[in-house]
mmCIF file of the N, C-alpha and C atoms, coordinates in Angstrom:
data_MODEL
# 
_entry.id   MODEL 
# 
loop_
_atom_site.group_PDB 
_atom_site.id 
_atom_site.type_symbol 
_atom_site.label_atom_id 
_atom_site.label_alt_id 
_atom_site.label_comp_id 
_atom_site.label_asym_id 
_atom_site.label_entity_id 
_atom_site.label_seq_id 
_atom_site.pdbx_PDB_ins_code 
_atom_site.Cartn_x 
_atom_site.Cartn_y 
_atom_site.Cartn_z 
_atom_site.occupancy 
_atom_site.B_iso_or_equiv 
_atom_site.pdbx_formal_charge 
_atom_site.auth_seq_id 
_atom_site.auth_comp_id 
_atom_site.auth_asym_id 
_atom_site.auth_atom_id 
_atom_site.pdbx_PDB_model_num 
ATOM 1   N N  . MET A 1 1  ? -2.196 -5.924  -10.735 1.00 0.00 ? 1  MET A N  1 
ATOM 2   C CA . MET A 1 1  ? -2.163 -6.760  -10.152 1.00 0.00 ? 1  MET A CA 1 
ATOM 3   C C  . MET A 1 1  ? -1.467 -6.424  -8.310  1.00 0.00 ? 1  MET A C  1 
ATOM 4   N N  . THR A 1 2  ? -2.447 -6.536  -7.746  1.00 0.00 ? 2  THR A N  1 
ATOM 5   C CA . THR A 1 2  ? -1.947 -6.051  -6.436  1.00 0.00 ? 2  THR A CA 1 
ATOM 6   C C  . THR A 1 2  ? -0.894 -6.760  -5.743  1.00 0.00 ? 2  THR A C  1 
ATOM 7   N N  . PRO A 1 3  ? 0.138  -5.616  -4.891  1.00 0.00 ? 3  PRO A N  1 
ATOM 8   C CA . PRO A 1 3  ? 1.290  -6.145  -4.525  1.00 0.00 ? 3  PRO A CA 1 
ATOM 9   C C  . PRO A 1 3  ? 0.929  -6.769  -3.140  1.00 0.00 ? 3  PRO A C  1 
ATOM 10  N N  . SER A 1 4  ? 1.757  -8.040  -2.990  1.00 0.00 ? 4  SER A N  1 
ATOM 11  C CA . SER A 1 4  ? 1.733  -9.072  -1.873  1.00 0.00 ? 4  SER A CA 1 
ATOM 12  C C  . SER A 1 4  ? 2.482  -8.495  -0.785  1.00 0.00 ? 4  SER A C  1 
ATOM 13  N N  . ILE A 1 5  ? 2.092  -8.524  0.183   1.00 0.00 ? 5  ILE A N  1 
ATOM 14  C CA . ILE A 1 5  ? 2.454  -8.131  1.586   1.00 0.00 ? 5  ILE A CA 1 
ATOM 15  C C  . ILE A 1 5  ? 2.814  -9.475  2.207   1.00 0.00 ? 5  ILE A C  1 
ATOM 16  N N  . GLN A 1 6  ? 4.378  -9.827  2.419   1.00 0.00 ? 6  GLN A N  1 
ATOM 17  C CA . GLN A 1 6  ? 4.422  -10.899 3.219   1.00 0.00 ? 6  GLN A CA 1 
ATOM 18  C C  . GLN A 1 6  ? 4.847  -10.970 4.546   1.00 0.00 ? 6  GLN A C  1 
ATOM 19  N N  . SER A 1 7  ? 5.172  -9.771  5.185   1.00 0.00 ? 7  SER A N  1 
ATOM 20  C CA . SER A 1 7  ? 6.032  -9.900  6.091   1.00 0.00 ? 7  SER A CA 1 
ATOM 21  C C  . SER A 1 7  ? 5.890  -8.355  6.819   1.00 0.00 ? 7  SER A C  1 
ATOM 22  N N  . GLN A 1 8  ? 6.035  -8.013  8.179   1.00 0.00 ? 8  GLN A N  1 
ATOM 23  C CA . GLN A 1 8  ? 5.956  -7.176  8.712   1.00 0.00 ? 8  GLN A CA 1 
ATOM 24  C C  . GLN A 1 8  ? 6.653  -5.642  8.132   1.00 0.00 ? 8  GLN A C  1 
ATOM 25  N N  . ALA A 1 9  ? 8.024  -5.938  7.470   1.00 0.00 ? 9  ALA A N  1 
ATOM 26  C CA . ALA A 1 9  ? 8.765  -5.139  6.996   1.00 0.00 ? 9  ALA A CA 1 
ATOM 27  C C  . ALA A 1 9  ? 8.324  -4.780  5.424   1.00 0.00 ? 9  ALA A C  1 
ATOM 28  N N  . ASP A 1 10 ? 7.661  -5.737  5.032   1.00 0.00 ? 10 ASP A N  1 
ATOM 29  C CA . ASP A 1 10 ? 6.706  -5.209  3.837   1.00 0.00 ? 10 ASP A CA 1 
ATOM 30  C C  . ASP A 1 10 ? 5.786  -4.250  3.890   1.00 0.00 ? 10 ASP A C  1 
ATOM 31  N N  . TYR A 1 11 ? 4.673  -4.570  5.023   1.00 0.00 ? 11 TYR A N  1 
ATOM 32  C CA . TYR A 1 11 ? 3.971  -3.735  5.565   1.00 0.00 ? 11 TYR A CA 1 
ATOM 33  C C  . TYR A 1 11 ? 4.531  -2.324  5.817   1.00 0.00 ? 11 TYR A C  1 
ATOM 34  N N  . GLU A 1 12 ? 5.550  -2.218  6.531   1.00 0.00 ? 12 GLU A N  1 
ATOM 35  C CA . GLU A 1 12 ? 6.249  -0.985  7.001   1.00 0.00 ? 12 GLU A CA 1 
ATOM 36  C C  . GLU A 1 12 ? 6.417  -0.378  5.978   1.00 0.00 ? 12 GLU A C  1 
ATOM 37  N N  . ALA A 1 13 ? 7.483  -0.791  4.741   1.00 0.00 ? 13 ALA A N  1 
ATOM 38  C CA . ALA A 1 13 ? 7.725  -0.238  3.910   1.00 0.00 ? 13 ALA A CA 1 
ATOM 39  C C  . ALA A 1 13 ? 6.477  -0.046  2.760   1.00 0.00 ? 13 ALA A C  1 
ATOM 40  N N  . ALA A 1 14 ? 5.277  -0.548  2.646   1.00 0.00 ? 14 ALA A N  1 
ATOM 41  C CA . ALA A 1 14 ? 4.426  -0.216  1.828   1.00 0.00 ? 14 ALA A CA 1 
ATOM 42  C C  . ALA A 1 14 ? 3.838  0.868   2.556   1.00 0.00 ? 14 ALA A C  1 
ATOM 43  N N  . LEU A 1 15 ? 3.577  1.130   3.815   1.00 0.00 ? 15 LEU A N  1 
ATOM 44  C CA . LEU A 1 15 ? 2.966  2.378   4.657   1.00 0.00 ? 15 LEU A CA 1 
ATOM 45  C C  . LEU A 1 15 ? 3.875  3.592   4.174   1.00 0.00 ? 15 LEU A C  1 
ATOM 46  N N  . LYS A 1 16 ? 5.347  3.376   4.120   1.00 0.00 ? 16 LYS A N  1 
ATOM 47  C CA . LYS A 1 16 ? 6.226  4.787   3.821   1.00 0.00 ? 16 LYS A CA 1 
ATOM 48  C C  . LYS A 1 16 ? 6.195  4.830   2.294   1.00 0.00 ? 16 LYS A C  1 
ATOM 49  N N  . ARG A 1 17 ? 5.830  3.942   1.471   1.00 0.00 ? 17 ARG A N  1 
ATOM 50  C CA . ARG A 1 17 ? 5.570  4.403   -0.033  1.00 0.00 ? 17 ARG A CA 1 
ATOM 51  C C  . ARG A 1 17 ? 4.087  4.980   -0.055  1.00 0.00 ? 17 ARG A C  1 
ATOM 52  N N  . ILE A 1 18 ? 3.548  4.554   0.484   1.00 0.00 ? 18 ILE A N  1 
ATOM 53  C CA . ILE A 1 18 ? 2.102  5.343   0.762   1.00 0.00 ? 18 ILE A CA 1 
ATOM 54  C C  . ILE A 1 18 ? 2.143  6.626   0.880   1.00 0.00 ? 18 ILE A C  1 
ATOM 55  N N  . GLN A 1 19 ? 2.933  7.156   1.966   1.00 0.00 ? 19 GLN A N  1 
ATOM 56  C CA . GLN A 1 19 ? 3.029  8.279   2.450   1.00 0.00 ? 19 GLN A CA 1 
ATOM 57  C C  . GLN A 1 19 ? 3.752  9.154   1.273   1.00 0.00 ? 19 GLN A C  1 
ATOM 58  N N  . GLU A 1 20 ? 4.703  8.555   0.561   1.00 0.00 ? 20 GLU A N  1 
ATOM 59  C CA . GLU A 1 20 ? 5.710  9.408   -0.736  1.00 0.00 ? 20 GLU A CA 1 
ATOM 60  C C  . GLU A 1 20 ? 4.623  9.587   -1.875  1.00 0.00 ? 20 GLU A C  1 
ATOM 61  N N  . LEU A 1 21 ? 3.524  8.441   -2.037  1.00 0.00 ? 21 LEU A N  1 
ATOM 62  C CA . LEU A 1 21 ? 2.880  8.870   -3.134  1.00 0.00 ? 21 LEU A CA 1 
ATOM 63  C C  . LEU A 1 21 ? 1.503  9.521   -2.640  1.00 0.00 ? 21 LEU A C  1 
ATOM 64  N N  . THR A 1 22 ? 1.121  9.821   -1.670  1.00 0.00 ? 22 THR A N  1 
ATOM 65  C CA . THR A 1 22 ? -0.072 10.440  -1.213  1.00 0.00 ? 22 THR A CA 1 
ATOM 66  C C  . THR A 1 22 ? 0.201  11.877  -2.200  1.00 0.00 ? 22 THR A C  1 
ATOM 67  N N  . GLY A 1 23 ? -1.281 12.152  -2.705  1.00 0.00 ? 23 GLY A N  1 
ATOM 68  C CA . GLY A 1 23 ? -1.040 13.286  -3.593  1.00 0.00 ? 23 GLY A CA 1 
ATOM 69  C C  . GLY A 1 23 ? -0.824 13.320  -4.739  1.00 0.00 ? 23 GLY A C  1 
ATOM 70  N N  . ALA A 1 24 ? -0.329 11.885  -5.017  1.00 0.00 ? 24 ALA A N  1 
ATOM 71  C CA . ALA A 1 24 ? 0.209  11.692  -6.663  1.00 0.00 ? 24 ALA A CA 1 
ATOM 72  C C  . ALA A 1 24 ? -1.189 12.258  -7.782  1.00 0.00 ? 24 ALA A C  1 
ATOM 73  N N  . PRO A 1 25 ? -0.788 12.841  -8.887  1.00 0.00 ? 25 PRO A N  1 
ATOM 74  C CA . PRO A 1 25 ? -1.750 13.366  -9.782  1.00 0.00 ? 25 PRO A CA 1 
ATOM 75  C C  . PRO A 1 25 ? -2.822 12.107  -10.088 1.00 0.00 ? 25 PRO A C  1 
ATOM 76  N N  . GLU A 1 26 ? -3.970 12.863  -10.109 1.00 0.00 ? 26 GLU A N  1 
ATOM 77  C CA . GLU A 1 26 ? -5.011 11.645  -10.804 1.00 0.00 ? 26 GLU A CA 1 
ATOM 78  C C  . GLU A 1 26 ? -4.968 11.073  -12.321 1.00 0.00 ? 26 GLU A C  1 
ATOM 79  N N  . ASP A 1 27 ? -5.108 9.924   -12.235 1.00 0.00 ? 27 ASP A N  1 
ATOM 80  C CA . ASP A 1 27 ? -4.844 9.136   -13.266 1.00 0.00 ? 27 ASP A CA 1 
ATOM 81  C C  . ASP A 1 27 ? -3.122 9.012   -13.795 1.00 0.00 ? 27 ASP A C  1 
ATOM 82  N N  . SER A 1 28 ? -2.492 9.119   -12.975 1.00 0.00 ? 28 SER A N  1 
ATOM 83  C CA . SER A 1 28 ? -1.089 8.894   -12.981 1.00 0.00 ? 28 SER A CA 1 
ATOM 84  C C  . SER A 1 28 ? -0.655 7.486   -12.496 1.00 0.00 ? 28 SER A C  1 
ATOM 85  N N  . SER A 1 29 ? 0.406  6.683   -13.134 1.00 0.00 ? 29 SER A N  1 
ATOM 86  C CA . SER A 1 29 ? 1.329  5.584   -12.543 1.00 0.00 ? 29 SER A CA 1 
ATOM 87  C C  . SER A 1 29 ? 1.336  5.644   -11.120 1.00 0.00 ? 29 SER A C  1 
ATOM 88  N N  . GLU A 1 30 ? 1.591  6.741   -10.722 1.00 0.00 ? 30 GLU A N  1 
ATOM 89  C CA . GLU A 1 30 ? 2.023  6.821   -9.288  1.00 0.00 ? 30 GLU A CA 1 
ATOM 90  C C  . GLU A 1 30 ? 0.481  6.600   -8.593  1.00 0.00 ? 30 GLU A C  1 
ATOM 91  N N  . GLU A 1 31 ? -0.349 7.344   -9.020  1.00 0.00 ? 31 GLU A N  1 
ATOM 92  C CA . GLU A 1 31 ? -1.999 6.971   -8.295  1.00 0.00 ? 31 GLU A CA 1 
ATOM 93  C C  . GLU A 1 31 ? -2.286 5.542   -8.251  1.00 0.00 ? 31 GLU A C  1 
ATOM 94  N N  . LYS A 1 32 ? -1.934 5.015   -9.421  1.00 0.00 ? 32 LYS A N  1 
ATOM 95  C CA . LYS A 1 32 ? -2.349 3.658   -9.594  1.00 0.00 ? 32 LYS A CA 1 
ATOM 96  C C  . LYS A 1 32 ? -1.657 2.717   -8.682  1.00 0.00 ? 32 LYS A C  1 
ATOM 97  N N  . GLU A 1 33 ? -0.138 2.690   -8.392  1.00 0.00 ? 33 GLU A N  1 
ATOM 98  C CA . GLU A 1 33 ? 0.594  2.238   -7.415  1.00 0.00 ? 33 GLU A CA 1 
ATOM 99  C C  . GLU A 1 33 ? 0.020  2.703   -5.978  1.00 0.00 ? 33 GLU A C  1 
ATOM 100 N N  . LEU A 1 34 ? -0.474 3.925   -5.859  1.00 0.00 ? 34 LEU A N  1 
ATOM 101 C CA . LEU A 1 34 ? -0.909 4.047   -4.746  1.00 0.00 ? 34 LEU A CA 1 
ATOM 102 C C  . LEU A 1 34 ? -2.124 3.355   -3.983  1.00 0.00 ? 34 LEU A C  1 
ATOM 103 N N  . VAL A 1 35 ? -3.362 3.241   -5.125  1.00 0.00 ? 35 VAL A N  1 
ATOM 104 C CA . VAL A 1 35 ? -4.519 2.404   -4.967  1.00 0.00 ? 35 VAL A CA 1 
ATOM 105 C C  . VAL A 1 35 ? -4.168 1.030   -4.560  1.00 0.00 ? 35 VAL A C  1 
ATOM 106 N N  . LYS A 1 36 ? -3.144 0.290   -5.434  1.00 0.00 ? 36 LYS A N  1 
ATOM 107 C CA . LYS A 1 36 ? -2.788 -1.072  -5.082  1.00 0.00 ? 36 LYS A CA 1 
ATOM 108 C C  . LYS A 1 36 ? -2.070 -1.298  -3.569  1.00 0.00 ? 36 LYS A C  1 
ATOM 109 N N  . LEU A 1 37 ? -1.496 -0.145  -3.521  1.00 0.00 ? 37 LEU A N  1 
ATOM 110 C CA . LEU A 1 37 ? -0.810 -0.394  -2.049  1.00 0.00 ? 37 LEU A CA 1 
ATOM 111 C C  . LEU A 1 37 ? -1.650 -0.192  -1.064  1.00 0.00 ? 37 LEU A C  1 
ATOM 112 N N  . VAL A 1 38 ? -2.796 0.615   -1.089  1.00 0.00 ? 38 VAL A N  1 
ATOM 113 C CA . VAL A 1 38 ? -3.619 0.677   -0.191  1.00 0.00 ? 38 VAL A CA 1 
ATOM 114 C C  . VAL A 1 38 ? -4.385 -0.562  -0.045  1.00 0.00 ? 38 VAL A C  1 
ATOM 115 N N  . LEU A 1 39 ? -4.703 -0.719  -1.025  1.00 0.00 ? 39 LEU A N  1 
ATOM 116 C CA . LEU A 1 39 ? -5.635 -2.278  -1.125  1.00 0.00 ? 39 LEU A CA 1 
ATOM 117 C C  . LEU A 1 39 ? -4.719 -3.447  -0.350  1.00 0.00 ? 39 LEU A C  1 
ATOM 118 N N  . ALA A 1 40 ? -3.499 -3.594  -0.691  1.00 0.00 ? 40 ALA A N  1 
ATOM 119 C CA . ALA A 1 40 ? -2.293 -4.706  -0.035  1.00 0.00 ? 40 ALA A CA 1 
ATOM 120 C C  . ALA A 1 40 ? -2.354 -4.286  1.440   1.00 0.00 ? 40 ALA A C  1 
ATOM 121 N N  . VAL A 1 41 ? -2.064 -2.834  2.164   1.00 0.00 ? 41 VAL A N  1 
ATOM 122 C CA . VAL A 1 41 ? -1.947 -2.980  3.569   1.00 0.00 ? 41 VAL A CA 1 
ATOM 123 C C  . VAL A 1 41 ? -2.934 -3.117  4.016   1.00 0.00 ? 41 VAL A C  1 
ATOM 124 N N  . GLU A 1 42 ? -4.490 -2.905  3.406   1.00 0.00 ? 42 GLU A N  1 
ATOM 125 C CA . GLU A 1 42 ? -5.695 -3.073  4.037   1.00 0.00 ? 42 GLU A CA 1 
ATOM 126 C C  . GLU A 1 42 ? -5.836 -4.721  4.129   1.00 0.00 ? 42 GLU A C  1 
ATOM 127 N N  . ILE A 1 43 ? -5.519 -5.286  3.292   1.00 0.00 ? 43 ILE A N  1 
ATOM 128 C CA . ILE A 1 43 ? -5.352 -6.984  3.101   1.00 0.00 ? 43 ILE A CA 1 
ATOM 129 C C  . ILE A 1 43 ? -4.668 -7.584  4.421   1.00 0.00 ? 43 ILE A C  1 
ATOM 130 N N  . TRP A 1 44 ? -3.560 -6.941  4.398   1.00 0.00 ? 44 TRP A N  1 
ATOM 131 C CA . TRP A 1 44 ? -2.348 -7.391  5.426   1.00 0.00 ? 44 TRP A CA 1 
ATOM 132 C C  . TRP A 1 44 ? -3.157 -6.647  6.766   1.00 0.00 ? 44 TRP A C  1 
ATOM 133 N N  . ALA A 1 45 ? -3.566 -5.956  6.874   1.00 0.00 ? 45 ALA A N  1 
ATOM 134 C CA . ALA A 1 45 ? -3.844 -5.279  8.210   1.00 0.00 ? 45 ALA A CA 1 
ATOM 135 C C  . ALA A 1 45 ? -5.403 -6.399  8.359   1.00 0.00 ? 45 ALA A C  1 
ATOM 136 N N  . THR A 1 46 ? -6.131 -6.503  7.848   1.00 0.00 ? 46 THR A N  1 
ATOM 137 C CA . THR A 1 46 ? -6.935 -7.145  7.831   1.00 0.00 ? 46 THR A CA 1 
ATOM 138 C C  . THR A 1 46 ? -6.744 -9.008  8.628   1.00 0.00 ? 46 THR A C  1 
ATOM 139 N N  . LYS A 1 47 ? -5.920 -9.493  7.817   1.00 0.00 ? 47 LYS A N  1 
ATOM 140 C CA . LYS A 1 47 ? -5.458 -10.618 7.988   1.00 0.00 ? 47 LYS A CA 1 
ATOM 141 C C  . LYS A 1 47 ? -4.795 -10.955 9.549   1.00 0.00 ? 47 LYS A C  1 
ATOM 142 N N  . HIS A 1 48 ? -4.087 -9.695  9.935   1.00 0.00 ? 48 HIS A N  1 
ATOM 143 C CA . HIS A 1 48 ? -3.128 -9.754  10.981  1.00 0.00 ? 48 HIS A CA 1 
ATOM 144 C C  . HIS A 1 48 ? -4.039 -8.723  12.139  1.00 0.00 ? 48 HIS A C  1 
ATOM 145 N N  . ARG A 1 49 ? -5.030 -8.101  11.949  1.00 0.00 ? 49 ARG A N  1 
ATOM 146 C CA . ARG A 1 49 ? -5.912 -7.513  12.841  1.00 0.00 ? 49 ARG A CA 1 
ATOM 147 C C  . ARG A 1 49 ? -5.238 -6.460  13.417  1.00 0.00 ? 49 ARG A C  1 
ATOM 148 N N  . ILE A 1 50 ? -4.423 -5.722  12.356  1.00 0.00 ? 50 ILE A N  1 
ATOM 149 C CA . ILE A 1 50 ? -3.707 -4.193  12.957  1.00 0.00 ? 50 ILE A CA 1 
ATOM 150 C C  . ILE A 1 50 ? -4.497 -3.330  12.374  1.00 0.00 ? 50 ILE A C  1 
ATOM 151 N N  . GLY A 1 51 ? -4.443 -2.218  13.344  1.00 0.00 ? 51 GLY A N  1 
ATOM 152 C CA . GLY A 1 51 ? -5.207 -1.288  13.147  1.00 0.00 ? 51 GLY A CA 1 
ATOM 153 C C  . GLY A 1 51 ? -6.563 -1.588  13.042  1.00 0.00 ? 51 GLY A C  1 
# 
């Protein structure tokens, strides 16, 4: 399930976590978390026209 970003603070926390997870080993739980967070950030940014 994709995490839900509900606020600007959630958005910023997700961006920080994405930075922490960048370079995660392929097929790891960290990589799966990274992909889900990127998707959630893209959804938030599209809804709020950020970036």
